[in-house]
N, C-alpha and C positions, 0 to 999 in steps of 0.2 A: 660536480661533474656538471650537473643541470646550471646550476650557474653562472657556474663561467659559460656558458657555449650559448644561455641571454646575455651576458655582460657584451659581449661582442656586439651585440645589438643597438647595443645602447648610446646608440646616437640620433640624433633631428627628430625625427615625430615619434620612431619607433617608440623613445623613452619613454614615454607615459604608458602607450602599452603592456611594456615588460613587468611595469611594475604593476598596474593592473593587475596584470597575472600570475606576478608573484605573489602579493598578494590575496588572492579567487584559491589559493594551493594552501598558506596555510588560513583559509577559514575553513578549508571545508575540511584543514586536514584532521585526525577522528583524536576522540578524547586520551588517550592512552601510546604510550610509544614502547619501544624494547624493553628501554631500562626500568620499565613499572612491573611489579610480578605479577601485574596480571595478564595473559594469555590474551593477543587479536589473535582472535577466531572470525571464520571467513568458510564460505561454499568448498573452498580446495581440502581447511586441513582440518574441518567442522567432523567431520567420521573418522578420519585417524586422534585427534585427539580427543573428546569427549565422548562418542559413540562407543567408539573399539576401547576402550578404556576403561578398568574395572574400577578409577576412584571416582569420588563423590566431586563429582565437579555444581562451583554454582558459577551460571552464565545470566551476564545483564548487555543484556537489545536494548541498543541506544543512537542516536539519531541527535550528528555533533548541534543540530540549532536550537536543540531542545537547555532550556535554563534547567528544567529539573533532573538531565543527563550532567550536566557543568557543575549543577551543584553537589550530586552523588557522585563526583568523580574521587575527587579526594581522600572521601571514605571508604570510597569501591576499591583506594589503592590499599592505603592503612585494615583495612578486612585480607587484600590479598598479602601482603605483608604479613599481618600473625598467622595466614592461613596454611602457610608458603609447607611445603614437608609433607604438609597436611590434609587438607581441602584444596581441591584445585579451582582457580578462580580467573575468569574469563570473561571477554566482552567481542561484541558482533554490532558492527556499526550497520542497523540494521537499515537503515537509510541508503546505502550503499550497497548493503548485499542484504536488499527487500522479497529475496527470490527465499534467504534462510529463516529470514523473522519468519514468511508466510506459510511455513513449512511448520513453525510452531504459534503459528493463530496471534503472531501479533499483533498487537492492533492502536497499541500506545505505549508512548515512553514516559520511564522509561524502565521496561518490564527485565522481572528475574525469574530465573526458573532453575529448580536444583536437580540436577541428573545425575541419579539415586540410582538403586536395583537393577530397575526399567528404564535402559534410555530413551526407547521408543514412546514417551508416558514419562517427560518430566513434572515435577509440581510446581505450582503458582507459587515465588514467597511471598508472605502477605506480610511478612514483620515490614520494622522502623528501616532507615534508609540513614542511622545512625552506624557506622563499623562495629561496634560494640553489641547491634543488631545485629548485625551480618554474621560477626561472629560465631553467637550464640545457638541464630538458627543452623550453622551452618554445622555448628557441632551435636545437636541435638539430629541431623539426619543424620550425623555421620553414628553416632549411637543407636539411631531406629536402621540404621545397615548393617550392622555389627551383630547385631542380636536377628537379624534376620536371617545373617552366613549363620550362625551359631544352631541355627532353629533349624538350618536343612535348606531353607529358602536363597535358591541361587539368584535370579532376578536377572539380569543379562542381559543379555541379545541374544536376537533368535538365529546370527548368524555367526560364524568360527573368528576368528583374527585373523584378520588382511596379508600376514606375512606368513600365517601356514592354507592359505590360499580364497577361506573366507566360502562360509557357506552358502548357501543361497536352493532352493527351489525349482529345479530345471525344468517343473511344468514352463513357470512362471516366464523363459525364452519360449516365444515360438517360434516354430519349427519353421522356414517358410521356400516354395516351390516353385516352379514355373507354374506350376498350373493355380496354385493358389494365392500371387503373389498380387497382383492387381486387387484380387475382391473384401482380398483381407488386412492389404495396404492405402495403394492408393485409393480405392473409393474410401477409405475412411474418416473417421469423422479425430479420431485421433490421430497424438505423434508421434511419430514412430524414429524410436533409432536402427537401421538394420543395422552389425555386422554379416560382412563376406566375407568365407574363410575356406582353408581347404586344410583338411584333415589330418594333411606331412608338415604342415609350417607349425614352427619349434612354436613360432610369436602368439599360434593365434593359440596356441595346447596353453602356452601364458599366462592369457585373457581367458581362457574361458571358466574359471572361478572367478576372477573377478569380475564379470559378463552373468554371469549366475544370479552373482548374491546382488551384485546392478539391481537385476531385473526384479528380482525377490523389493528391498525395498523404495525401488523407485513405483511398485506398484503398489504399496503401504504407503507412501507418501504421497502418493498422485489418485487415489482409488482409479488404477487406471486407465488414468485417460492418459496419460505415455504408457506406451510398450516399448520393449524390449525384443528385438528378435535377428535370427541368425538362415544365413545361405548355405550352404556347401556349394559352392561356388565349381568347382571339381563335377558336379551332378550337375547344376542346376544352370549351364551356362550359359545358355540365351537371358535368363537374368542378369550375369555378368557381363555377356556383351553390354548390353541396354544399358549399362548404365559403368561402361569406360574401367571395370575394372583392372589394374594389371597389375597388387601385390597382395599380398595379406598380411594381417589383417586388415581389409577397407569399412568404414566405417562412414555410412551414410546417415541424413537426420530428411527422415519423413513428413513433409505438414501439406496437406486436402490443397485440390489447385496450386500445388505452386514448385517450381525447378527440383529437384533435390541438394541438401548441403550437404559437405563433407565437414565432418567431424575432424577437428584438431584439434583437440585436447588432448589428458596421459592415457592411461589402462590400468589407471585404479578404479578399484571401486568410488574409494571417493570423488576422483575425478567426473568417472560416468555418469555418479545421482545427481553432480554441482550437478552438470551439462544439462540431462533429463530436471532437476529445480525451474534455471533458467529455464527451459520450452516449454512449460507447466507455468509459468509466472504469465508469459507472452501471451501463450493462449489462453489462460483461465478468461472470463466471465466480467464484463466490467460491472465494477459493484450497483447493489440494487437502488437506483431512484424512487424513492418514499416520498410520500405523501405525507406535509404535519397535519396530522389525527389528532392525535393529543400530548400531553406534556413528555411523555416517556419518549413520546422515537425523537422532539426537538434531542432534549438530556441527554439518551442512549447515544445516538447520534455524534455530538457536535463533543460530549465529553472521549469518545473510543474512539475518536479520533483525531491525528495534526489539523488538519481543518476540515470545518461541515461545509459546503456549495449552497447556499441558501436561493433560490429566486421564487418572487411572486410576481405572478403569470394575471393576464390579466384576468376582470371576470368571464367568467361563462358567457351573459349575453354578449359581453365587445365579441371577443372572438367564435362563440360556437367550435363544435367539440370540435372542428378537422384545426383549426385555427389554432387552440390548446396543443393539438398532438402534436403537430409541425413545431412547436414551445416545447413541449416535452423530448422529442424526436435529437431537436439539439443539442439538446440535457446529456442528452442518451449517448451520442456521438462521443461531448465531451470526456462523459466520467470514463468511458470507453480508450480516448486518447490518453487521458493517464490515469489506471486505471492503478499502475506499481505505486504511485501518491498513495502513505492517507490519509483518503481525503473520502469524506461520506457526500453523498446529495441527496439533498431535500428540496420539493417545493410546498408552493401555499396558496391559496388564490389570493389576489386583490381583496381585501375588506374582512377575510376568514381571522387571520389574529395581527389584526392593530397596535398591538402592544410590541409584538415583534417588529413591527415597518416603524415605528417609532421610535426602536429602543436603536434596530439600523440608519435612523432620517429618513428612509422611505417619503414618508409625510404625505401617503393617501395619493398619489399621480409618480405620472412618469413609469407606468407598466409596458415590458414586463421588468422587471430589477432583477439584479443578483449581487447578494453582498458574497464575499467571505471571510465566516470567524473562526479565530483561534478562540478556544473557549479558558483555554490557559492560560493568555493575557488578557483574557476578556478588550482585546482588536476585535474592527474587524476589516475589510472593504471593501468599496463600490466597483461595479463596474461600471466605469464611463463613457467606455464608444458602445458601440451595437452588438441587439444579443441578436449573435450570430457567431455562425463557425470562427471566420476570423478576430471577428471581435472581442471571442471570448477564448479565445487561444493566447491574443496576445494578452489579454487582462492575468486568465491564469498563470503564463507563463513569467513576464512579472515577479508572482506571486510564489514561482517554485524558485525561484532565486533571492528571493530574498526583497526584495523593490517593492512599490509605490508608496503611495497617501494612506494611510493606517487610524483609525480613530479610534476611539471609547466606547464599547457598549454600553447603550446608556443606561441606568443606571447600576455600572458595573457587576453588570449582572442578568447570567440567561434571563429575560423575559416573561410570565405567567404567559400561560398559553389555553386556545382552548381549546374545547374536544370536541373534535366534527365530526359531521359521515364523507366516508369517502366519495369523491367524485365517480355518479355513475357510468362514464363514458359518453355522455349521450351534450347531448346543444341544453344550453336553459332552457328553462318555462314559465314565463312571464303572467302569474293571473290574476283576474281585473281585484280579487279582495288583497294580495298583497301588493296590489297598485295603490287602492286604496289608501291602503296604510304608511308610505310611503308619502305622499299629497296627506291625510291628516299631521304625519309628525311632524312633516315642511313647514303645515299651518299653524300649528300651535309655539311656534318657535317665534312668530312674530301679533301679536294680540291685536294689531289690526288690519290686518291679513286674513279674512275671508276666506272660508275653507274651499281647498280645490283651487285657492287662486295665490301665486304666487308672486311672490314681497318683490318690490325695486328696489333693483342693485343701489350700495350709496356711491357718488360724486368720488373721483380718484382722487388724490390731493398729490399734488410735488413733496415730491421727500429732498433734500439734499441729501448721496448718498459720499461727499468730496471729503468726508473728515471719517469716515468706516474705511478702517484697512480688511479687508478683505479677501489674503492673500496671507494673514499669519495664524497658520496650518500648520498642528503640532504634526510631521512624519515620525513611524518608528515601524518598524518587521516585522508582520507576523510567525 
């Protein structure tokens, strides 16, 4: 149907636009289809299929752009077919459903987790990526699960089956009233999902066990950052009137300083939890902006994330503390704007990590500079525009859709990193001793140059660049 409608637009200048749109759809399509034995999982069905299940599950969290994920896909499909009817095999597009990936601490792709006896604490799969290795690991996990059950260990979830109403702790649903609503909800830094109900309402009675079970799970998964509450609108009519409640149940989302919004999702626990996890992701803090103090900081950040965004800021003597803080604030703003991306954020001072600067072609000038590194491909892209909110946003937006010119990291590997002291947050100080040392070093470079005297710069030669092709640059995608 979609293709038929699009074809109606294939005339004149619209032809190219529609073709590009179709390419875009296929480019971002997941790695698995309904014809595979791999179950496609998402926030709407994950709780029902995995968490509520008595089966053992192997779940891959992947991203469509990830080369390792593409290589794994045929092996994952073969394993799923071999294990059909024995062990469930699923896959989550964690690039599209990043809240689900974040829920289970996914920071790199592909990540494989084994959901066994305790579905809320899956185990990381550490084996090989061949279908045989995957099948062997699944059967070993299955034997362990059966052995535990024979020994009387049920593991399982803390909640009842959804079809049976879903168990939960009623205390996790906060009772809200005319007296405590403003203080508890509106003045809170947390996100609230609030149900307005009537005790006589049949739909409300059906929702109650789902709401209770969701409240318990959301409390656990968000560490209390998203809360579920309930208002008896027949008793607290002032609240019902204030928010225009005309039917039951009505669910509204409250975020501090914003107008409440109507919840439009389903009324099962999994639907409610999925929406709550989305809210949690939207309101989660941005990733930490770290100074590159040693090799571990760079290695862990660049290997754990899809991209690591690195800024080389001017020396503290050039900007002072206020200037540096202004650059860091721009980076924090960008980290917050792109916090749903699996990106790490780093910075260093000009001259502190010369091998890093050299490997990225920064070359000791043009500070502040910014580069985005894909450590899996050992490719990087440089910010060509201004180091500002607008300039960096344009740079990162191009990266997020797979565009932009890239080059190979110098040496084909992450460079050696010096261990340095962290910035103390203060202005830099030039000591006389350090100044003399600098002059002495410069003097030693020139045998005929007296101490504390600078050499004459050589005369510039005229060089003909007419035979040099400056546009022969390889382009690739991060």
